[in-house]
Structures are given as C-alpha cells and as structure tokens.
C-alpha positions as CSV (number, residue, x, y, z in Angstrom):
1,X,125.0,33.7,176.6
2,X,121.8,33.4,177.5
3,X,121.2,33.0,181.9
4,X,118.7,32.1,183.2
5,X,117.0,31.7,186.8
6,X,113.9,29.2,186.4
7,X,113.1,29.5,190.1
8,X,110.6,31.5,192.4
9,X,113.8,33.4,193.7
10,X,115.6,36.3,193.2
11,X,119.5,35.1,192.5
12,X,122.8,37.2,191.4
13,X,125.3,35.9,190.0
14,X,128.4,36.6,187.8
15,X,129.7,36.0,184.7
16,X,133.9,35.4,184.6
17,X,136.9,33.8,182.3
18,X,139.8,31.8,182.8
19,X,140.9,28.4,185.1
20,X,141.5,27.2,188.0
21,X,138.8,24.6,190.5
22,X,136.0,25.1,192.7
23,X,136.4,24.2,196.1
24,X,133.6,22.7,197.9
25,X,130.4,20.3,196.1
26,X,130.4,19.8,192.8
27,X,128.2,22.9,190.9
28,X,128.3,24.7,194.7
29,X,130.7,26.9,196.2
30,X,130.6,29.7,198.9
31,X,128.9,33.4,198.2
32,X,130.9,34.1,202.1
33,X,134.5,33.9,200.2
34,X,133.7,37.1,197.3
35,X,132.5,39.8,197.0
36,X,128.5,39.8,195.6
37,X,127.0,43.7,196.6
38,X,127.8,44.8,192.9
39,X,127.0,41.3,191.5
40,X,123.4,42.2,189.6
41,X,120.5,40.7,190.6
42,X,118.5,38.5,187.7
43,X,115.0,37.6,189.1
44,X,113.2,35.0,189.1
45,X,111.4,33.6,185.6
46,X,113.8,36.1,183.4
47,X,116.8,35.5,181.5
48,X,119.1,37.9,180.3
49,X,121.6,37.9,177.6
50,X,124.9,38.5,178.6
51,X,127.8,38.9,175.2
52,X,131.1,37.5,176.1
53,X,133.6,39.7,176.5
54,X,137.0,37.6,176.9
55,X,137.7,33.9,175.6
56,X,136.1,31.4,177.4
57,X,135.3,28.8,179.0
58,X,133.5,31.1,181.4
59,X,132.0,29.9,185.2
60,X,128.2,31.1,186.3
61,X,128.6,31.9,189.4
62,X,124.4,31.5,191.3
63,X,123.7,33.5,194.7
64,X,120.8,32.6,195.9
65,X,118.9,32.0,199.9
66,X,122.5,32.5,200.8
67,X,123.6,29.5,199.3
68,X,126.3,29.9,195.8
69,X,125.5,27.4,192.7
70,X,127.8,27.1,190.0
71,X,127.9,26.1,186.2
72,X,131.0,25.7,184.1
73,X,130.3,26.5,179.9
74,X,132.7,26.2,177.0
75,X,130.9,27.9,174.7
76,X,129.8,31.5,174.4
77,X,125.8,30.4,172.9
78,X,125.3,28.7,175.0
79,X,121.8,28.6,178.2
80,X,123.0,28.5,181.5
81,X,120.3,28.1,183.9
82,X,119.6,28.5,188.1
83,X,117.0,25.5,188.5
84,X,114.9,24.9,191.6
85,X,115.5,21.2,192.6
86,X,113.5,19.7,196.2
87,X,114.5,22.4,198.2
88,X,117.8,23.8,197.0
89,X,119.0,25.0,193.8
90,X,121.2,24.0,190.9
91,X,123.3,25.1,187.8
92,X,122.8,23.1,184.1
93,X,124.3,24.9,181.6
94,X,122.5,23.5,178.3
95,X,124.3,23.6,175.1
96,X,122.6,25.4,171.9
97,X,124.0,25.4,168.4
98,X,124.4,28.2,167.0
99,X,122.3,27.3,163.7
100,X,119.3,27.3,165.4
101,X,119.8,28.5,168.1
102,X,117.3,26.0,169.6
103,X,118.2,24.4,173.3
104,X,120.1,20.7,172.8
105,X,118.1,17.1,173.8
106,X,120.7,17.8,176.9
107,X,121.6,19.5,180.1
108,X,124.3,18.7,181.6
109,X,124.5,19.5,185.7
110,X,127.9,21.7,186.3
C-alpha cells in the first residue's frame, strides 16, 4: 500500500487492520484518544510504501496540526492520500489496478 502526503505540512500516520467503526465525523478521529508519539512521520509532498503484514481491510490514520483523519482501504494495492481541502485536510483512497499500478480514474473519500 502506498501512502502519500500531498499537503504542505509533515504528518504522522499509522496503518491498522481489523473491524470496528470510527467515532465522529466521517473521515475524522480524535487524535487525543491514541498514543501518536511513536507514529512515523511522512514529510510534506512525499509518499511511502507500507507492506501489508496482516489481512485487510486496513485503516490509515493521519495526524496533522492536531487533527486526525482516517481512510479505509480494502486492497493492499491502494494509494491512500492525505490532501489539503481549503483550510483543512482530507484522507482519500485511490484504487490502483494490480496489473498497471496506475491510479484509477476516481478517488473515494473516506
């Protein structure tokens, strides 16, 4: 799974697997409810590849400027993006076909 920080600010991220439903607004979570101190940082404008070590679906959490954003991925081949939207941020999952690794034509909002 590729994770991209398409914003102008560094962010922390974490990938988890398993069920459950996030609480709060769709695509958001309260970062004070999680220990983010050891989460890796993804620099502004960069991407990382995260190998799936467990069965999905997966949740990708982002923390930037004290706000938490979450995206749900069902494929280990997805591109999960943190993007700027006006004065806030949003997490998206972009489906990538296995054969071409080219992003699909549409992005799904978390």
